[in-house]
N, C-alpha and C positions, 0 to 999 in steps of 0.2 A: 504494500500500500504506500503510495507516494505521499510525501509531505506536501502540504498546500499552504499558500499565502492566505492568512485569515483576512476577511474584510474588516475595514475600520468600522467601529460602532457609532461613528459620527462623520460629518462632512469634513473635508480637509481644512476648512476655515473655522471650524467650530471652536477651536481652542485659542483663537486670536483674542487679545494681542499677545498672550503669553507665548504661543507657538504659532508662527505664521503658516498660511495655507501652502505656500510653495515648498517650505521645508517639509511639511507633513507629506506632501505628494511625492517628493523625491525620496524621502526617508522610507516611506512605505512601499511605493511602487518600484523603486530602483534598488535601494540598499537591502531591504528585507526580502524582496523578491529574489535578489541575487543570492542571498544566503540559502533560501529554500531550494533554488535550482542547483546550487553547488552541493548542498547536503544530499539531495536525491542522487546526484551523480556519485558522491563519495560512498554511499551505502548500497548502491545498486548491486544486486547479486550476492550480498552478504546477509548474515542473520540479523544484522542491525536494521535492515529494511522493514522488518515486521515489528520492531520495538517502538514504543512511544518515545517522544522526544524527552520526556522526563526520565525514562529508564536509560536512555542513551547518556544523558548528562550524568546520571548517578554512577556510571562506570568509572568516572574520575578523570581528572586532567592528565594524569601520568599514564593512563592506559588507553586513551583515545588517540587515534591517528590524527595528525594535524588538521586534515581537511574536515573530519567529522567534528573534532573539538571546536574549531573556529566557526564553521557554518552551522553546526548543531546548536552551539551556544548562541550564535546570532539569531537563529530562528526562535529558540526558546525565549531568549531575553526580550526580543521585540514583541513576540506574541503577548507576553505579560505586560510590557510597557503600554501597548495600545489599550489594553483592558483597564488599566488603573488610571487612565486619563478621562476627564469629562469637562465640558464647558464650565466655566467658573460659576455660572448660575445654578449648576446642578452638582457641584463638587461635594457639598455637605461638610460634615465634620466627623471625626472618629466617634463611634458610639459603642455601647454594649461591652462585650468582652475585650474588644480591641482597645477601646478607650481605657478600660481598667488596666490592661497590660501595659499600655503606654505610660500610665502613671506609675505603676508598680515597678516596671523593669527599666524604664528610661528616664524617670523623673519628670514626666509631663510632656505635653505637646510642644511647648516652647523649647525645652531641652532637646527633644527629638529633632526638631527643625534645625537647631544650632549644630548638633553633633552630626546629623545627616549632611548638612550643608558643608561642614568641614571635610567629611569623608569624600564628598563629590568634588569639592574644589581642590583638594590636595591629591587626588588620583592623578599621578603623573602620566602624561600622554593620554591614550584612549582607554576607556573602560566604563565601569558602572559603579554606582553606589546602591546599596541594598538595605532594606529593612527585612530581617529574616526572623523566623521562628524556629527555635531548636530546644528540644526538651521542655516544651511548654512556655518558653520565655522568649521575649523579643531582644534582638541585638542589631547593631548597625555595623556594616562592613563594606568593603569595596573590592572589586576584582579588576584585573587588567584585561584589555582587549575584549573578547566575547566570552571569557570565562564567567561562571556564575557559582553561587553558593551550593547548588546541588552537586556541581563538579568537585568543589573543594571540600565538601563535607561540613560547611559552616552553617547549614540549616536550609530551610525551605523558604524561598523568597516570597514575601507578601507584597512588596513594593520595590520597584527598581527605577533608577534614573540613568538614562543613557548620557554619558558625558563625552562621547566621541564628537569631534567637531562637526561632523555631518548633521548632528542632531540640533545644532543651534547657530552655526556660523553665518548663515545668510542674514539673520536678524540681529545677532549679538556680537558677531565677529569674535574678538578674543575675550569678551566679557563673560566668562563662564559663571562667575558669581551672580550676575544679573539673571541669567537663564535659570540658575538653580532657584533663586528667589521666586521667579515667575512660575516655576514648576509647582510650587506649593499652592498656587491659586487654581490649579486645574487637576488636582488629585481627586479621583473618584473614591471617596472614603468608604462608601458602601461596598464597593468591590474589594477594597483592601481588607475590610472587615470579613468579607466572605472568604478571601484567601487565608486570613488568619484562622478562621473557624475550621477550615478544611486542611490546614497544614499539619 
């Protein structure tokens, strides 16, 4: 069964002004589509072709061939990324078990934002910042390139931010901190809560 590019759950311009329509179009239709195409080529004819993308990632960074690691990570990471975004008017706020865990494990939402922003801003080069759940608790981490916490054993991602330049450069140029700040206005907290409950 071939991997497929998921549809965006909103229009390209739905996240403006935080993320512009042209960036969303290129990011989804070119970058993510490229990862899917190359992943399918990398697993064709192998036993990995029948596995879920989550199961492939869980094999681990040191055991995956480069083509599968890079493109499989790209597919998993972006699939999660699109789902945890929403127009600012619909982004909501953390609630329920997620909100309680944010308070208990991370010191509250303001502390989460500060620590997550630091993880995203200080990731050298290309990569991702993550909010993960491991052993029932939340933590913040970051990974290089298209690696993710499933691959590294750091937990199950419930929220991720792409800090590759292709995710923000058209609108923000080298101002990654401004992009990170804008990201918090378009988080779909209901979806993050669902991810937390299912992790």
